[in-house]
Residue, then its C-alpha position, 0 to 999 in steps of 0.5 A: m416900512d419903518i427903520g425897525f422893519i428894514i433892519t429886521i428884514f436885512l438881518i434875516g437876509f444877512i444871516g440866512s445868506y451867510i449860512s447859505g454860502m457856507l453850506g451850499i443851500g439857497g437859505s430859504i430853509i432858514k429864512y422861510p421860518m424867520l420871515l414868517y415868525i420873527p417880524p410879529i415877535f417884534g410887533l412888526a407887520a406879519f407876512s403871509a405864507h404866500e408872501v414869504s415864499g415869494i420873497s424867498a424865491v427872489q432872494v435865493f436867486f441873488a444869494t446863490i449868484g454870490g455863492v457860486w462866484a466865491y466857489r468859481k475857482g478850485g475845481y469845486l463846480n461839477k459842470t456835468l452834475i450842474g447841467y443834468m440836475g440844473a435843467s431838471i430842477l428848473v422845469g420842476s421849480f417853474v411848475g411848482g412855483f406857478g401851481s402854488r397859487l392854487m394852494s392854501e397857506g396850510g398846504i404850502n406849509l405842509v409841503y415845506g414840512i414834508l420836504a424838511l423832514i425828508a431832508a433831515v432824515m437823509m442828513f443823519v445817514p452815515k456818509k463814509g469815505i465820500d470826501d476821500i474821492p479826488l474831485d476830478q474822479v467823481k462819478f454819478n448816475k446822471w439820469l437818477a440825478a436828473s429824476l430826483a432833481l425834477i421831483v425836488g424842483i416841483g416841491s421846492g417851487i411850491v414853497g419858493a425854497a429852490g430845493a438846495f436843502l433837499l439837493v444837498p442830502i441827495m448829492l451826499v447820500v444818494l449820489k456820493i458827491p464829496t462835501r465841498m463839491t456838493i456845496a459849490s455845485s448845489l449853489a449853482i443848481t439852486f441858482l437855476s432852480s430859483i429862476g423857475a420859482t422866481v418867474g412863477k411867483i412874480t407872474t402870479g403876483q406873490v412877491e412883495i417888492l420892497p422887502s425883496v430888495i432889502m433881502i437881495i442887498a443882504s444876500l449879495i453882501a453875506s453869501p460870498l462871505g459865507a462861501m469863503a468861510g465854508k472853504k476853511v471849515n472841516t467838512k464833517i462840521l459842515q455836514v453836522v451844522l446843516a443836519f441840525l439846521i434842517l432838523a430844527t426847521a422841520i421840528k418848528i414847521w411841524m409843531d405849527i402844522l400840528 
């Protein structure tokens, strides 16, 4: 790896992890297409879809640690929500991560495109009044949360994305969780999800070590910075940014698939 390649991978990791910490996602919704398309633009070595999903899975593990640490105070972490959804998504992501070795690159991209499209549609559903609920009075259907997390885990494990870009719309639209609690709790749930996806990718030899290390360093620096910024930004702005981010990624993936 030359210095240009190292800088490119670091910047991709830094930008993705900053947005990850700010919006409560693992960052693969951004880094997956960036890793896939940006290096070849600069004449650098291209990664395969399998390699990108493996690097993404490992990076998300560390990005979410940094984000959760930044949100640990203030009552934003809903432990019951994290417990139910985290346990389910951990099982699902391990199954998906291990099973992804049986899929073609086109198949992995198709799954990613479908997940991103569903998430984009959900983010544009009106979310009225959820941020008026006091954090200590939040209630939700525990078994619905666990069931949806299991489904998300299987799909996200396949693409190494940890699933937060789908978890966030589900928590906002279906479970009616306030925005900042959604962001903080989804980072913790995504951390649990990334364990299963990471183990599945590593045990099947889908992880490139050196690019992963560069991404990890970038994640540990940028994710806490993004989380601190997210605490100060208006919740409506956070929702709009995430919605357009997911929509743009979905459009790009489907353009390449079709």
